N, C-alpha and C positions, 0 to 999 in steps of 0.2 A: 291530648287523645290518646285514651286504652281504646285494646282490641273490640270490647260490646259497646260504646260509643260509636266509634264504624262502622261498625255492624247496623245499628241502628236505624245509624240515620241515611243507611244503604236499604235499607229497607224498601221503603215506598218506590225504588226507582227499580230497586229487581219485580217486587209484584206489580207493575207496568211493565218490564219488559213478559214475567209470564202471559197477562192479559194479552199483552199484542202478539204474542207469538198466538195466541186461542180462538182471538177475534180472525188473527192468519188466517189459523185453521181451520176454523168455520167456514171462511169465506172463500175460499181453497172449495171443498167438499163439496157447498151447492154450487159453485159455479162447477164441479165437472158430473154433478148429477143435472142439472138444468139440461148442460151438453148431454148425456147420451140419453138423455130423455124428449130430447128431440128428435137427437140418432137414431133411434128406435124408434119414433112415429115417419120419420119420413124413411126407417126401414122396413115400415107397416104399408107406406105409400107404395113404396117398391115393388113393392112382392105380391099388394094388390095386384099392382097391374102388369105380375109377368104369369099368373091365370086366366088375364084378361081372354077373349075369344081371337081376337083383332091381332094380328100377328107382328105388326106395324106396335103397338100398343105395348106386346109381351114383350117387345123386343127392347121395349126405351125401359120394360120397367128394368130386363134383366141387367140394363146397363148401368144402373140409376142401384139395382143389389150387387153388381158388382166393382164402382166408386163408390161406395159407402164403402167397401170393407176397406176398400184399400187404400180410405184417404186420414181416416184418422184408428190406425192400430190400439192405442190404450182406448179407447168406446167398446170394443168389443173383442169378451175371451175367447180364447184359440175352440173351444166348445163351441158358445154361444155361434161365431162364423158356418164352423163345420155346419152346423144345425140349419142356419141361415143357406146354404151353402144347398144342399138336401135340400130343400124345400124346393128351391130354385129353379135345380132342377131335376126335380119331381113335376112341375110345374109343366115347366117346357119342353118334358121329354112329353107328358100327358097328351099336350097339347098337338104335336110332332108323334103320332100316335093312335090317336083319332081322327085327325086330318083325314077324310073324304070318307071316315069307316061309317056304316049305319048306326043309331043307338040302339043299345040297347035297353029293354023298360023292364 
């Protein structure tokens, strides 16, 4: 066997390996995307709860946001984490600042 024959006989195996690698990468990206979408759905639910007028519900939302931020560090970027934290703290402090005060129109 010469080098050309060996190369030609190995070509289908190389093509199969590259195809499998492509399928593996696509599956991994899809799983990551789905995990991230679910994380963001949960985050939206939790942030909405932090703005609730009921203090207990608001605390549950804040605790859930905190748990989500620490659960999977790769899911949210550092900037996204900072934004979520700022929104949550603003919602919590807004509820505390206005408690007991008359509403302004």
